[in-house]
C-alpha positions, 0 to 999 in steps of 0.5 A: 627861241623856246621858253628858257628852263630856269627863268621861264621867259621867251623871246619878246618877254624882256627888254634890251637892258636888264638890272640884275641884283642878286636878291629877289627882294631887291627886284621889288625895291628897284621896281618901286622906283619905276612905272608900268611894273609887270611881273613876267616870271618867278621861279627858284631864285629868279624873279623877272619883272618888266618896267619903265623908268622915264619912259625907257623900258627895262627888265629887272631879274634877280640872279641869286647868289654866286657865279653859277646862278648868275651865269644861268640868268645871263645866258637865258636873258641873252638868249631872249634878247637882253643886250645890257646887264647892270648888277646892283648889289652889296659888297664887303669893303676891302679898304679902310677908307671905304665906309659902310654905305659907300658905293663902288663902281667896278672897273674889273673883277678878279676871278676868285670864283670858278664859273668864269674859269669854265668859260675862259682862262683866269688870265683873261681879265673880267672887265665891264663894258666901258659905256656902262662903266662911264654911264654909272660914274656919270650918273653918280656925278650928276646926282652929286653922289660920291662913288669909289671907282676901281677893281673888286674881287669875286669870290665863291666862299663867303664864309672862308674869306679869312684874314690871309685872303683879305690881307692879300686883296687889300694889299693888291688895292682891290676895293671890295669883294662880292660873288657875281661880277666876274662871271657877268663881266666875262660872259657878257664880253664873250657874247659881245654884250655889255655889263657893269656893276655898282655895289654898296658896302654893307660891311668892311672886312678889313675893319672887321664889320661883317654884313649884318653885324650892326643894327640900322641904328648903329649905321652911319646915316648915309648907309640907311638908304644906301641901296636906294641911292645906288638904284637911282644912279643905275636907273639914270645910267639906263636912261643914258645908255638906252 
């Protein structure tokens, strides 16, 4: 397989399991939990790193923001041999009982984005692989970490998630909104690959606490290292899935 045009990777460059955060900066944070870290490529929003965790080889690749760039990452990683994708991200909570810093493992993602619908009709559910889903939940339980488990929604318009949308999503029982999971779930399933997602709440749209609205000093104590905890859960799941 030729070198991929956006990720700049080719067959043999990556491992079977990939953690796919949106933020390139989070690649370094994940790598900080690992050993044998080696940067493979960096281009545009995509930073690709190989590492090991407890002896298990893995790849970390940022996807950028939203479905289109996430689809490019999944397509090109799949082309060169990745078979399992786990999103480690942040999200806006949609239920009043979900606090900033709480972690959410997605059982599905409503398609309020456009990318997945270019691959398949909206009526086909975007759901994670069961083994990845249960691996994340089991890893959280083993660490004695509380996680919310349930459906989320993936949306394209970060700045147009208005009160009507939020109320409808809340009433439907959706736990949180983010921008990539539906695309990753749909594409992985169509390709016979595995995908899952764990996201940490960095705001609550129902309560009016948007991302970045509070300083670190005002956040609950558990939220200060929220992403680090989710990374630890995900890496433990990688070991179980390997």
